[in-house]
Steps between C-alpha positions, in 0.01 A plus 500: 500500500831666594516345844413162353784519247737606771409210726538257214831641398642460850352149509672412178831636625466283819421196291805548280719555802361188669534287193860609435587433870352152499669401174836643625477306827392175330798508267749548780354209692614274206834333552645585160742789440431686176861594458605132518238405242613778262867409553431135422296579195201327656681169512608272789872577478665685794567863405810687586451666851665820379267525201204447740627770734544746211144425378361546854664837523389601148135418575514629861399168654801496723334771707268440799154379401325813644734729306431310182127530567510877563720555194264301286191696618685827447591401141138394429364839610729667246390254224813285511390134510863373501702296260468130403755280678506281187511732207598836655198649319304765694176352623302802378620409140383142550164632618461733202555198270288251689205710629340595169438135383346419837277805500378436145425138572320586821301774325370271230441210741291725725312635196408140408415424854272799535319459169450127519465461877257790561303418185456130582428580869226742397349243266498234776335744747227610261439150376532312825472124483489512116721304266729805462532519878598136533755518208654811651516335848660177368752690283601713792556194722707321230718807425556558872609137544749482207859608605614800301818334370298203368252725322789709361686194365180348348406828323852556371517147365156514345493842334876552470651159407218268393326777304821569291558130441145447368454817297223647710350840376714800566242645750530183710882477496716688743879516548597289810771728642621856534354837399567508130547855369441637850358822363226697689281807470445704815707241681230228519341462157692235295571557134632278229511136602548587866133450585526130390779446754289664770181305467613171656676629815231758565224239479691258723576772759140610500341150506481423873434863601218519236329194646523639854377844396202350320392324822555816707298713253215248503488481877524878544226566248266241648544660843437844367188385301347394831540844663205724578594785271506266201152362586378855534644593158316209342177590685522852351483345152861558388611282209720203596796638306482827696470310829802292419712793376406768758416308814667157479819517298662807660427379854629150423829627351686581820622143572561444131721809463681396814588170352607654169739738676651218708538278190681769301759553771539133544536435123784752464734312734358149530465390137812291531363182349332675209812696419717187522278286275467774234860633545397856594754726665284622790561605862382179660739270312789741565429500870503119512824479302667760726378327816664175380830687447469680841511827312359707790487848340300380201253299709449792747474765227260317277290384793470863610376593160246218506374624836479856373288383196284304739457797729412736213239245367346485854488882509325508165244246628432705811448815288249315275279417796352850510390467135337156530343570836425870577445406865875451530673821603871499452568786732324334796691320767240230530 
């Protein structure tokens, strides 16, 4: 276990370094000068060359590229993600403000995905070619085909706007924007009216992933149910519930857990459309806004945080393998 964690930690450090390097290089391949953009206020007017020179010196972008790169990496190691070109706010403060909403939204979306996706996938596998199986399959295909921003807009208009206009029951009416009271217990459990603001975006963010997870769960369980050890368990006279729980479900969970871990990491930084439609202040929307403004420190800093979350989620998935499949040995090199 110790050697496994050590290898994965080094792997994560290498991924963060590689990601930061690629993003840094990509930004400097662009023709725009961030100092000129800041000096012009983001407009098209020609800025004063002296103001541009002062800003370049202030932000250190008048130095050679390699020196800027090594300085940035050195600052990151010490926990300094830089300062926004636009607002002069430390990137770490922006991250502290923007990361919690993204983590909460991803947490509840993955919870919905796991409960609905795994449950419906198990039902489809156990009742193969039944009405429930066909309904699950068709629903999964439809949800996978509908663009996220379209689904988000339709749900917001239906349960947030149309529902208010037509006096729907309170349980079927949800605020269309924002977080409401924005009060939480243990960081992720909403209190007051916050939960009503969370239902729509969490459902939308989980929709496509839930459909895919249901299909993966179904396929994985069907493959496991055809294995020799499952047939042997049935031949010994074990009840079907015991066979499913002890011999099928745990062995079928490895690909499912892998998808859940990937989805959580993706949702933290890639929920841009959902955050935009429901006006949520998350990491993804901030990265997009900063990229438009060529605010390099913010984009690099927040992207590093997203990669870190993604890497930690992948580590948690790897650690879970030993529980779901005892044949997996985390300390082995194979």
